N, C-alpha and C positions, 0 to 999 in steps of 0.2 A: 582617425579617431573612430573605433567602430559605432554603429548608432546603438548596439545593445550590448552588454557585457552581462554573463550567466555564470556566477560564483557556485561550484558543485557540477560534476560529471557526472552524477549518479543518473538513477531513472529519470527523475523528475527534470533533473537541469538538461538532459539530455532529450527529452521529448520535450520539454519546451524551444529548444533550438530548432527540432524538426517543426513544430506548429508553429513557429514565427518564419521559417521558411513558406509554408502552407497559406502564410497571410501576405506574401511579400516581401518578406525584412529578411536579408540573407547577411547582411553587414552585421555579424554577429560573433564573439569570441566568447569562447567557454572555457574558464579558468579552472583546472583541475589540481588539487595539490597530490595527487596520486595517480590512479589511472582509471579509464572508465570502467564504472560499476566496482570501484574497488572499496568502496565503505559501506554501509548497511545494506546497497543492492542486492551484492553479492550472498548476503544471509537471508534472503527473502525465502519463506517456504512458498512463495509461488500461487496460492491458490486464488481462483476465478470464479465469484459468485456476483451476483446483483442485490442479494439478499440484506439491506439496510431499510432500518426503521424510518431512517432522515432520507427524504424522498430525493432531496439533491444530490446525494451519494449514491440511492439507487439509481438514477438518471445518468451519472456518471461511469457507472461501471457498465451499464447497458450499452451506451456510447462506445465506451471503450471496446467492448466485444467486438465490433466491425473492423476495428485495427487488429485485435488478436486473431480472428478467423480469417483476414484476409492478409497478413502480412508481409505474404513473398509479392503481392501486388502493392501493397500500399509504400511499406519500406525497403522491399528490393529482396528481403531474403527472410527465411523462415526463423522463428523466435522460440520453437520448442515448446508451443501450446499445444497442449492434449486436452481435446473436448471429451472427456468422461462423464461429465454431469455434476451436478452437485444436491446433495440430498441435506436436509436438517430437520432434525427432530427434537420436540418438545415433551417436555410431561405435563400434566392434566391442569397445572396451573397458569401453564403460558399457552394454551391453546387459542384462546379469543387475542390473546398479542399477536399471533402468527397468522392468524385469519385477517385479523385489521391490519398488519404489516403487509403482507402478500399483497392484497387489495388493494392499497397505496402503491405497492412496487408495480402491478398492471397498468395504473395509471399513468406511469411515468414512461412507460413501453418495456417493462421488463417480461420476460417469457416465464411465467413462474404457476405453477398449479398444485393442486393438494393430491396425495400420493397416499395408498392407503400402506398398511405395513405388511400385506403380503406380496405387495409389488417391492417395497424395500427389502422384503427377505429373500427376493430373486437376486436383486442387486448384490447384497451384503448377506450369503447364505449362513456365514460364521459368525452373525452378529444376533444378540440377545436384545430381542427389540421390547420384551414384557415393560418396560418401563414407559415406554412414549405414549402419548394419548394423539399424537399429531403429528404428520409430517408434511414439508415442501418440498419439491423438485424442479432443479432450473436445468433443462436438457444443453443449454449451452454453457454450464458449468465446465470447470475443471481446472487444470493448473497448467502452470508455463514457467519459465524459466527467465527470470528478471535480470540474471547478466548478458545473457543474449539478447534480451529485448533492449537492453540499454546499450548495448553496442549496436543493433540494428538502427535506433534512434539517431545513435551518434553518425553511421555510416550515410544516412540518407539525410542528416543536415549537412554533413561534408560535401558530398556529391552536389548541394545544391548553393556553397559556398561557405558554408558557417568555417570558421577557424578553430580549432581545439587544440586549446594549450595543456598540455599533459606535465606532470612534476613541477606545477608552479603554484605555490600557496598564498591566496590573498589574506592580508595581516589586516587592511581594514578599506572601509567603505569612504570613500571622498565625498565630500557635500561642502556645497558654496553656500552658506546661510542656510536655508531650508531645499536646496534643492542639490538632488544629488549629481555629481561631477564623475564619478569612474570609481576604481579602485587602486590600493597601492599594493606592492607583490613584497614578499619577503625579501628581494633584492633590494629594494629602496624604488625600484621603476615603478610609474605611473601607467594606467591604462586609463584614457579618457572616454568617457559616453556619457550620452544624454539620459540614460535607461540602464538600471541595474538591477538583475533578478536573483535575488539570495534563495537559492536552492541547497543550501550545506548541508540539512540536517539538524541534528544538534550543535553542530557548530556553526550554526548561524546566530545561536544565539548571542555570543560575545561581540561578533560585528554589529547587532541592532543593539547591544548596551551599549556599546561606546557613544552610540547617538541618544541617549536617554529612552530606547524604546525595549520595552518587556516583552520578551517571547517566553513565555510561561511552558515551559517544555521538563519535563523531567525523562532522562535516560533507563529505560528499563533492559535489562538482558533477560531474553529471550530464549530460553533452551529448546531443543530440537532432537528427539530421538529417532535414529532409523532403524526398521525392525527388518530380521529376516521372518516371513510368516511360516515358514517351514514346508510352504504348499504353494502351488499356483494358484493364486485367486481368479486369476481370469481379469476381465476387463470390470473392475471394480470403481465406481464413483468416489469423488470426496464427499465425505460424511462429517458434518456439524450436529455434534452430540450437544444437546445444550442441558440435557439432564446431569449427564456427570461431565461437562464443559470440559470436552476434548474436541479434537480435530484430528482425523485420518485421511491421508490422500495417498494413492499409489505413487511408484515411483517408476519410471522408466524401465529399470534394471530388475522389476521384480519385487523392490522391497515396499514397505511401507512408512512414511513419514508421520510421526507422531507430534501432535502440539497441546499444549495445555490452554484451553480458553478459559480460566479462571485467573482474569487478571485485575481480582479485588484488591490484593497486596502488591503492589510493584517492588521489583530487587532493583534499586539505584543502582547506576554502574559508570564507569568512566569510558566514554565509546574509544578513547585510544590504548586503553588499558584493562582490559577483562578478560577472566577464562573465558575460552574458546571450547570448555568441555561442557556435558551436561553431569552436575552433581549426585552424589550417591544418593542423596534424598530423590532427587527428582528421577532417577530409573526408578528408584522403589515405588513411586506416584505413578510412571507409566507401565510399569508392571503391572500395579493394583488399577489403573483404568482399562488397560489395554485389556486386560485379561477377563475384566469383569462384563466390556461391552461385545468382547469378541471373545467368549469360551470356547468356539470352535478352533482356534489357533494354538493348539494345545504343546504343537511343536517349534512355537515362536521363539526368537532368540536375537539379543539386541545386536545389529549390525556395527552402527557408529553413532556418534552424537557431535552435535555442535551448536554452537551459539550465537546470537548475533544481538542487537541492539535497535528498540523501537525508539522512537522521538515523540515521547506520549505527551498530549495536552491536558487540559484538568475538562476537557470534555470527550476526550478520546477523537476528535477531527481534526484536521487540517487547518492551518492559516496559510490563506490562498489570498494573498490581499497589498493593496498600496498600502502606504504607511505614513508616517506624518513626514517624512523627507519625500518630497516632489521628486517622481521616476524612479524611487526605491520600492520593489516590489520582493515580498517573501511569498515562499512556496515553502512548507515546513510543517513540523509536527506532526506526520502521517499515522502515527499511531498504528502500525502494522498495517492500513489499507491500500499504501503507496503504488503497490504494483498493479494492482487489479484496475486502479483506476487512472494509472499513468499517461495514458493517451489524451484522455480528458484534463487532466491536470494541464498539460503541454497547451491544451487548446485555451482554458482560460485564462492561463498566464497571458499567453497570445493578444486574447480579447483584453486584457486589462491593459498591456501593451500600445492597443492600436486604437482601441476605442475607449477605454477606461471604464468597460460594463461587460457581463457576459453576454456573446452572442446565443446562448444556450435557453429557451425560455423555464425551463425547469430546472434552472441551475443558477439561480440568481447569487449572484458575487458578494452581495448581503451575508449571504449564510456562513463564509469561509473569513470573515473581514476580522483582522486581526484586533479589534477594537472591541470584538464580543466579551474576552475575558476580563478585560477593566471592568466593561459594563455591567455583568455578571449575567452578562444574556447568553448563555450555554447553549451550544446546538445538540439538542437532544432528540431523540426519536419520541414521538407521542404514544408510542406501543411497546413500553420497555419491557425487556424480560424479565421477571421475578427471578434473583438469583444470578442472573446473566448481565447485567446492565451494560456491561462494556462490551457486550455482542449488539452492535446498532442495529 
């Protein structure tokens, strides 16, 4: 009987398996219904930033950078991390929030600084920066490959003794009284364990509901457009535009990835059955936003599109938490943040398994407790952005 069963072989499940081995727990089984990284992980846009108004998230992102920057040494292989830098720009109404947020970020170890428009113009010569009133710059930001990162975590965990069962579906979390006992598989067999970590994204919801535990998640379809810029842009950083609510980042092949930052209205979806292409309306939105912000891209064209799903909680922040069933820990509801904080998620879950509390002084486990939703005490930035409340 393994010591720990992890349900879900995506990025968070594999990061947790790796982190457990770092704490000396190697008798671990990861159970994945398909293949490693085949769910939401493979659709991540891969942006790496530490720009969060919630200090514990900023601290998690900063800690995660150490793994991204040293993946070959720590995980044994490269993960496709490109440290291009990250710039975020705001309009006049959000200058005070930006300055307060970056001050809080620096207090937990984030290397972020003010940068003026002339410097941003050098980084993005084709951009129209007139509507912006302030910018922040993270030299260590960039983008990565969530699928490769999940594979690297899985590989490192397996080399340490973790067992990975792919093509294996968990249909039930087993419990004896109020204590977890293991999992039941689709073929009727059981795997007993004293600890179960549920890291199955939106598929976590029904497994918890069977025990009367509510995990409030809305599945949101997130559309992505890849743009051929029609010219060589050189080395441009990730750009988060909080005026027109968009983000763009380079692709290693020279294309630009566009995402919409306006999540005021979600597009509910079935995570097992949803359109994998952007709609005509979204393409029109892309053309409008990109054309307005980057007028220098006068020969740009749509290269391709795809879509993935976010598992969104009421406060757009994850539940990384013990549950009312002793020994059952949940890590879900990442709301689009999962990639950039994944190494720290694994470490926090491993801390909960071993110690019942976080080992990182700037990442209190209480911030991510599942009970906060029922309590109505949501995890929010003390410095929210006007018109961009979901950008924490």
